[in-house]
N, C-alpha and C positions, 0 to 999 in steps of 0.2 A: 629341332628348334623352334618351331613354331608356336609352343606354349610357354617357354620363358620369355620370348618377345612379346607375346600377347600381354603376359604380365605385367611385365617391364611397363609397355603403353599404359595399361590400365592404371598402374600406380603413380605414372608421373602425370597422366591427366587427371586423377583423384588430387594431386598435388597441387595441380594448375588451379582447379576449382576450391580446393580450399581457402577461405577469406583468410587474410593476414590482419582484420578487424582495424586496419587503420581509420575506417570509416566506419561510425555506429550511428544508427537512428535508434533514437531512445522514445519511447510511448511513455508520455506523463498527462494527468489529468486537467489540471490548472482548476479544480473547484474543491478545493479540500484543504484549506488554510489550518494552520499554517506552513503545512509540508508541501503545497501545491497551490497556487491561484495566478491569475493575470492581476496585475498591478494597474493603475490608472492609466500608466503610458502604455499599456497594453501589453508588455512583456509578462513571461512568466516569471515567477519568482517564488520561495520557500525552500524548508529544509531538502525537501527531495531533489529540487532543481539545483541547489547549490552542492548536494551531494553529486550528483551525476555530472556538473561539470568539474569537481574536483578530482572524480574518480578517471573522467575522461582525461585531463591533465597528465593525471599519474600515469596511463596507460599510453601517454602521446597519440591519443587517436581525436580525431577529426569529427565530433559528435554534433547530431541534429536531433532536436527536440520535436517529436509530432504529437500533438493535443490529440486525445482520444476520450469519448465518454467510458466510463469506467465499466459497464457491463459489456462493452466491448472489447474490454484489453486483451484477453487471450486468444479470442477468434481474430483479431487483427494481427497479433504476434502471428498465429500460424499460417494466415495468409500473406506474410513477409511485407507488412504494411510499414514495420520497424522491427529492429533483432531484438530489443531487450526492454523491458516494463520496469522503470524505477517509478514507481507509484504507491508507495507504503501498502505494497500486497505482503499478506500474510502468507506466512509457508507452513502451509498446512496440509496433512496427507492427501484432502481430496486434489489440491491443486496439483501437488507431486506427480499424480499420475498422468498429469497433461503437460507440466513443463520441467525444466531444471530449472531451481533455483541457487542464488550465489549463497554465501555466509548471510546470516541478517547484518542489516547494519543500523537497527534499532529496533526496539522491543518495549510498546507502553502497552497497558490495560485496558480492557473495555469497560464502559460505564454505562449506566441508565441515569439520563438525565430529564428532569420534569420540575413542575411546581412544587415548591416548598410545602410541605405537608398533604399533599396530593394523593400521597398513598402511604400505609405503614411501613412497607418493605417491596422488595422486590421477587419475593416469592411466586409462582405461578395464582397462588389462590388471591394474592391481593390484586394482581393486573387482569385478574378473570375478567371480560367483557369490557377490558380498556383498549384503546388503540395505540399500538407502539410502532412507532415510524423507525423506519432503517433505510440506510441505502442498499439499493437491489445488487444482489448478485456478491454481498460483501461476505465475511464469515459473522458479521451481526447479525445479517436477514437469516444465514443458516441456523444459528443458534437460536433467535429469536422464535423461528418458525417450527424448530425442532422441541423447543421446552414451554412453550405459552400457546399451546393448543387449543387455550379458550380464552385468549385475546386476539383482538384483530391485527394481523400485522400487517401495515400500511408503505408499501415500496415507493423509493423516490430514485431517480435518476444523480440525484445531485445532495450531499449531506447539507449544503447549504439551503436548498428547498426545504429539507426537513425542519430545519429551525424558524425557519419563517413560519410553517404550519404550525411548530409548537408554541410559538407565541401569541397566534391567533385563534389556539385554543383546538383547531382542527383535530388535533391528535393529544394522546395525553401524555406519552412521555418517548424518549427515542433510547434506543440501545445504540451507541457510538463509541469510536477510541476515546479514551479519556483524554487524551490530550487535545485533540481537535476540536472537544465539547467544550474544554476549559478555554482555551485559546482563542477558537473561532467563536465562540458564543457566551459562555458565562461571564467571562471577564469584558466584553463587551456590554453597552448601554440596553441593549435588547434583551441580555440574559438578567435583567434585575427581577429577583422573586425566582428564578429558576436555579436547581441546586443537584448537584450527583444524589441520585435516589439510594445508588448501593452499588456494587459492582460484583458481577459475576463470578464463580470458579473459576480458576485458570485451567479451561478445559483446552487443553492442546489439541486434540481432535478436531475442535471448531476454530479456535482461535491461533492455533499454530504457535510457533516458537520464535517468531519476530519475525519483522517484514525484511524481505530479501530481494533481490534481483531475478527477475524470470528470463529465461531466454526457451528459445526450442531444443527438446529434447538433444537434436543431432549438434546444437551448439555447444559443446562441450569443452573446449577451448574459449572461448568467449567468456563462461562461467569462472574458469580457471582465471584468467586474467582478472575480472573482477573481483575474485577472492584475493587474488594479491593485492589487489590495489585499496582493497576495504581495507586490509592489514597495513600496509604503508602509510595511508592516511590516518589512520588511528594511530600509530606510532610517531607521525611527524608531529602531532599536534595540530593537524591541520582538522581534525573532524571536531576536537574541544572548539575550536576559533567559530566554527561552522554552527555547531550546537549552540554554543554561548549567543548568537546572534537570536536565538527563537525560543530556548528553554532556559529555566535557572535551575536546571536539575539535568542527571546525567539518562537522556533520553535512550542512550545505548543499553540499558538495563544490566542486569547481573551477566558475566560472563558465563560463557558456555562450557 
């Protein structure tokens, strides 16, 4: 009888330790407008933040936002500083080796941004010897590093810092998310005279299949809860209400 009893006890212990996900800590960046930023009142705001709160409400979960610099996001998740990442993280094959992703909750393409007329096109030949700025540890960083070997890749902790150096002339171009580049820079006074120089090919190996919510490999139940919540929030029309606060187009992208 010892064996069945031991197995029963192990099962009960595992069930007792399995989280019910009524309390969830979510890692966010807070330096990536219009998706995530800190407002003048010191509070986090943006599309990612609103989506996080809507999904938590749908799941009837008490969520806490934990601000984290981008390049430390996955290590902090693995170290249990928080339980999930809602921070415009692209679902790429490389990251899928480290974390579990939910279904996408939006999908926008990358773009090169620079001074109007600065380069003929965005081929590696045209950008040879130029300084290309990227946010460190992003899919844009990996793409620029792999494809523009004769350019100087300059890495920054925050995309906002990239735009500052672009204006000052310290770098020649940036590869970034097209929406973050447009709303966070080009449509602002600082972006005057700057344009989208071009858009790289839609390379899933680098840019993924959209932005998803990342969780630890072991937390499959949490990912399932987020997937159900994304579907429900989209079906109820709440997703469109949140989207329309920030964008004048469908940020979700084409249906998968």
